[in-house]
Structures are given as structure tokens and as C-alpha cells.
N, C-alpha and C positions, 0 to 999 in steps of 0.2 A: 612527525609521527602520526600515524593513525591512532584512534583511540578505541572506538567501538568497531571491533573486527568481527563480530558474530553476524552472519547471515542466517545461519541456523545453528543447531548444536554441533554439526559437523562440517559446516562449510563456513569459510572465514574470507573476509576481504582483505586483501593486502596491497591494494593499489595505491597511487600517489597523486596529490593535487600539484599541478604545475602552474603556479601563477606568475612565473617569470617568462613565459613565452608570449610573444605579441603577435607572431604570424605562424600559422599552421600550414604545412605542406607548402611552404613558400609563396602562399597567396591569399589565404584566409586570415583576416585580422581577428585578433581575440582580445576583447575587452576584459574578460574574466578568466583567462588562462583555459586549461583543459585538464581533464583526468586521464591517467593511464591505469585502466582497471585490470586487476589480476586477483585470482582466487586460488584457495587451497581447500581440498576436500580431504578430511582425515578419516579414515575407515581401516579395514584390514590392509588395504592398500592405500597409499597416500598420492594424491595427484595435484600438481600444479597446473592451474588453467591459464596459460598464456604468460608472457613476461612483460616488460614495459620498455619505454624509450630510453635511449642512452642518457638523456637528460635526467631521468629519475632513478637511476640504477643504484645509487648508493642507499637512498631512503627504502627503496623497494627491498633490496637485499636485507636490510635491517628488519623490515617488516616480515619477510619470509622466514628468517631465522628465528624471530621472535614466535611466530606462529608454529614452525615445525618442532621448535623446543627440543632439538637433537634427534628427531626422527628423520632419516633419509628418505626423500621421495622416491616412489616407485616409477611414477609416470610424469611426463610433461605432455599436455594436450595442446597442440599448436593450431589455433582456430585460423589464424591469419599470419602471414609472413611479413607483412609491411613492417619496416623498421620501428615504428613508434610502438609496437606490440611484441616483437620478436628479437629485439637488439640483444637480450641478455640469454638467448638460447645456448650460444657456445659457452658463455660463462657457466651456466648451470651444468652443462654437459660435462665440463672439466672438473667442475667442484664435486659433482655427484656421478662417479663413473659407471655405477650399476643402474642408473636411472634410464629407463626407456623413453623414447619420444614417439608420440602418437600423432599420425597425420595420414593424409591420403596421398594418392599417386602424384598429383600436382605438388603437394607440399614438398615431398621428397625429391622431385625433379628439380625444385628451384632452391632447395636448402643449400646444397654445395656452392651456389653463386654468392651466398652470403657468408658461409660458415665453413671452417675446417674442424669437424666433430670427430674426435677420437673414436675408433671402432664403430663408425657411422652405420654401416650395413647391419652389424649385428644388433643395433639398438632400435632399429625401425620398428614400429608396430603399425602396419599398413591396414588402414580401414576404408570401407567403401559404404555406399548408401544403406543405412538401416543397421549396420553392425553395432555389436554392443561390447562393452567392457565391464566386467563384474569386479567391483571393489570390495565387496562384503555386504553390508547393508544397502549400498547404493550401486546403481548400474547406470552406465553411460550409454546413450544411443546417438549415433552420428548421422548427420543429415548434410549432404552436400549443397553448397549454395554458391555455385560458380558465378563469378562476375557480380557478386555482391559484397566487394566490388572489384576483387581481384579473382583469377580462375581457380586458385586453390582453397578459396574460403569454405569453411564448413561450421555449422553450428552443432552444439551438443546439448542433448536433453537428458536431465538427470531424472530417472524414472521414479525414484522413491519420494522425493521432495517436489517433483514436478516443476523443476527449474530449467529454463532455456538459457544457455550461455550463447548469446546471439552475435558474437563477433562485432563488426562495426554497425550491424542492424541496431535500431533503436537508440543509437548514440546521440549525444549533442555536444556542442562547445560549452565551455564554463566547468569551473571546478565544483565539487560537491558541496563545498561550504559558501557557494554563491547563492544569495537569495534572489532567484529570478524565475520567471515562468519558464516551464519546460518548452512550450511550443515554439516561439520564435526562433531559438537557437538550435532546436532540434530540426525545425524545418530548413533552416539555412544549411545545417549540417547535412541533411539528407539531399536536398536538391542539388547542392554543389559537389558532393562527393559521390553519392550513390545514384543520383537522379537519372543518369543516362540509362540505367539498367532497369527500368521499370518492369519489363517482362520477366526478367530474372528474380526481381523482388516478388512479383506476383506468384511465381512458381514456389518460392520459399513460403510464402504466406499460405498457400495451400496445404504445404506440408505441416505447417504449425496449426492449422485448423483441425488436424487429425488427432492432436495432442491435447491432454488436459494440462494446461500451463497455469501455474500459480504465482510464478515470478519470472521476470526476465533481467538477466544480467549482462549488460552490454560491455564492450571494451572501452567506451568513453561515455561520461555522463552518469546520471543516478541509476540505482537499481529500481526497477519498477515492480511494484508490490500490489498496488491497488489500482481498481479501474482499467484493468488491462484492455478491456474492449475499446476504450477510448484511443490508446496508443496504437493499437493495431488497426483500428478503423482509419487514423490518420496515415498509416503506411499505406493502407489499401487505396486511399484517395490520392496520395502523391504518386504512388507506383502505376496506377491507372491514368495518370495525366488528367485527372478530373479537378475542376477548380473547387477550392474550398469555399469560396464566398463569391456572391454575385456583386462585382464591383470592378473598379477601373484603376490600373497603375498607369500614371502619366510619367513617363520616363523621358527626361528632358536633357540635352547636351547642348549648351549655348555658349558661344565665344564671347561675345561683347554683351550679353544680357537681354537683347531684344526677343530672342526665341523663348528665353525663360519667362519674361514678362507676359508675352503671348500665351504661354502655357498656364501661367497663373491665372489669367483671365478665363481660359478654357476650363481650368479646375473649378473656379468660382461658379461659371455658368452650369457646369455639370452638377455641382452640389445643389444649385438653386432649383435644378430639375428633379432633386431627389436621389441622385446617383452617390454612391459611397466611392470616394476618390482619395487615392494616395499619390502625392506628387513627389518624385525623387530627382534631385539635380545630380545627374551622373559625373559632373565634373568635381563634386565634393562628397558624395556619399560612396559607400562601400559597394562595388559591383556585385559581389556575391549576394548581398543583402537585396539588391534591386532584383536580381534573378529570382531569389526566393519568393520575393512579393509578386513577381510577374506570375509565378506558378500558383500563388495564392488566389489570385483573382481570376474571373471569367474574362476580362477584356483588358486590352493593353492599348494605349496611345503612345507612340514613339514620336518625339519632336526633337529635330536635330539641324543645327547649322551644317551647311555644306562647307567642305574643307578640301583644298588641292584637288578640285574636281571630283571629289569623292565625299566621304562621310567623315564627319568629326570624330577624332580617335576615341573619345569616351563611349560614344554611341556604338562605334564599329566594335568596340571591345564587349560591350553589353550585347549586342545582337549576335555576335559570334559565340559568346558565352551561352545564350539562350539555345542557339542551335545545337551546340555540342551536348547540352543536356536534355536534348529531344523535346524542346518546347513544342506542344501541338494542341490540338482541339481548343482554340481560343479565337475571339473576335477581336480584330485589331484596326487601328486607325493610324494614319501617316500624316505628320505635319513636316514640312520642310522649310528651310530658310537659306536664301542666298541673294546677294546683292546684284549680281550680274549673270550668272549661270547656275541656277539651282541644280544641285546634283545629288543631294542627300536622299531625296525621295525614291529615285530610281534604285539607289544602292540598297535601301532598307527593303523595298519591294522584291529585289533580287534575293535577299537573304531569307525573307519570308518564304519565297517561292521554294526554297529548299527544305521547308518544314511541313509537316503532315497536318492536314485538317485546320489550315489556318484560313479564316474568312476575313478578307481585306475590305473594310467599308469604303464607300466612296461618298463624298469626293476626297481625293488627296488635296491637303491644304498647302498652298504654296504661299510663303511670305517673302516679300522682297524687301529685306532690311527691317521693316517694322510693319506692324498691322496697319491696315487701310481698310476703307469701306469694302473693297472687293474681298480681301482675305478675311475680314470679319464674317461676312456673308458665307463664304466657304466653311468657315470653322462652325458656324451655326448649323450649316447642313450636315457637317460630319458628326456633329453632336446629335442631331435628330436621327442619323443612321445608326450610330452605335448604340443608341439607347432603345432601338427597336426590340 
């Protein structure tokens, strides 16, 4: 059970830490679980801000009932219909038959696909861009955030205490009681879940820039109360596809180890030239982490074995994940390996050609089984080119 439930005198946190989950959305590994955040505003009208995942329903309902303390909620605001936030909508609707449900046109068009809510039409409170809902001392204002990262998403600004309830925006992996830096898991969360929709995030940031924001309450991760400019700046960097750092990710997919050994030598040579380099072995490391690191740095070198006249599977997965997340505005280098018919280089170049503003450095390095004098020379030329 949560202990410190106060965000302010009238706003309460009722979310749940889930340390039992090891994979999120069926693909993102979680070393330290995740939070499902939910909030209650108690005023002349009482509002629940979102629900939680099925996994956390029992504890969340206990938190909710303790906070309500016998008061029946007047409204449920639905920021986002994804099941990890919305599973308990129907449970609440049946438990509190007089409770209204606040959402937008897209919210209510999708909701019957998930739930069978009694008296659904009579309970809808439809809001659009800029609409307000007065609760007494507090007033909620709604801003649409389509495709951040579903089309029905909206954020809510509480005007009195200047709090933004940001839906999946500004979220991170990890529970609230995990002692870890915000940035790495927030970056991995953003790039892999929201990263495709940079244009839409930029539009939302422009809306937030018109507001006086004192606190950000996301649906995952910690409540942000201090140094808000830092977090907003990171979102601006990520959503504009601007590198965070001048450095190189060297992503490697090696079958028998020769490509990995060549890449380790390349990383050492780059570091000796003063470059900041992170090497990731795609056969062992988390692909979503590798994707987030690729977005972090200004440059990328991909080194892969050839496989079945194509591209070795871990590298193929990595490359397609980059493409799906709108990887762009970077300088890249290509290293391929193949004993009789190297094919990885063409495959990687073809995928890069489908991305925006990608500069491919020459030469492409071709290794035949293991490094020799010729491939070492080509590797040195690629180093020179990518460091320009």
C-alpha cells in the first residue's frame, strides 16, 4: 500500500508499484518493474484521474477507497485508453453508477470496444481542445495530444495548482521506490513507445509552453516537481530528433565473434582519437536499449555478419526498430562481414535509405571472415570519415 498519498492538500496519489512485471507491452524488459499512476482530486466535485492495469487492480482499489473515505466520485477523467491505464473503467462505472466519464470524441468512439458500461450515453462528458471543467476551487482544462501515442490521448491542466496530468508523456520505466537516475529509463521509455511521433510531441510541447506549469504528473514514473525545464528540454531534444551528445554508438551483431572482435578494435581506435564510444553487442543486449542509445548519440556505426544471403537477425531487428521509430538526422558508418558472399552491407544501406537525413560515411568496410591488412585500412579510413 502507498503511504505518502499527498500531492497537495486536495490532490492525492493512488497509484501502484508493480515489481512483479518483467516485460512491458510484450517487448520491453523491465529490471525494476513499473508504476501505474492514478490520482484523486477532492473538491466540491471529486475526480479520479485515470485507473490502472489489471495486474494492480486490487491494491489500486484499496488506495482509492481509502482516499475517497466514503465520498462517491463525480467524474472519472480518461487521459488514455490503453489497458495499463484504463482496465478498471468499467469496474468503477458499475461501482459508482452516478459517476460521469470525461473524455473526447476519440475516447468515446474506442471505449465500447473495451467495455460494456451501463447507461454509457448518459454518462459521457465530451470535451474538446481548451474546454474546462470546474470542480470548485480547482478547474481542469483539457488539451488534445493525438498520437502521443494513441489518437485519443489528452492531457489535463489543473489551473489552480498549475499541475499537468501528462498521460504517457514524461513517463519512465521503474517503480517509484527504485533508486535510479531518471534519464536512462525515461529515454528508453520515450524513444521506444512515443519516439515515432516526434511531430505530435512537438505540438504538445508548444501547448505546454503557454501554461504556467509547477508540476507534471505522468501515468508512469515519478511525479516531476523540480527542474521542470530539464525534463521539458529532454522531450524537446528527443521529439525533434536532435542528438543529445556528440558520440558514437557501435552496434554489433556477430555470429562467431570475428565481427565483434573487429568492432572492439574499432571502438578502441575511435577512443584513442578522442571519440566517445558505446559498444553494444546486439546478440546479448536489450534491443530497445540499443535503439535509445542510437538516438542519444550523433553518430552510429553498424557492424554485422551476413546471414542467409541477408542480414544477421539481431541487426535486422535493430535496424527495423530504428526505422519504425523515425531515426533520422544522424551520420552513420557500415561494417559487414561474410566469408564468401558478404550481403549485410547492402541490406543495412537499403534500410538506411528509407530513413530521413542519414549521411552514410565511406568507405563501407567489408571483412571476409576476420580482419586483414586490407580491411584494417578500410576501417581506418571509415574512422577518419566519421570523425570529420
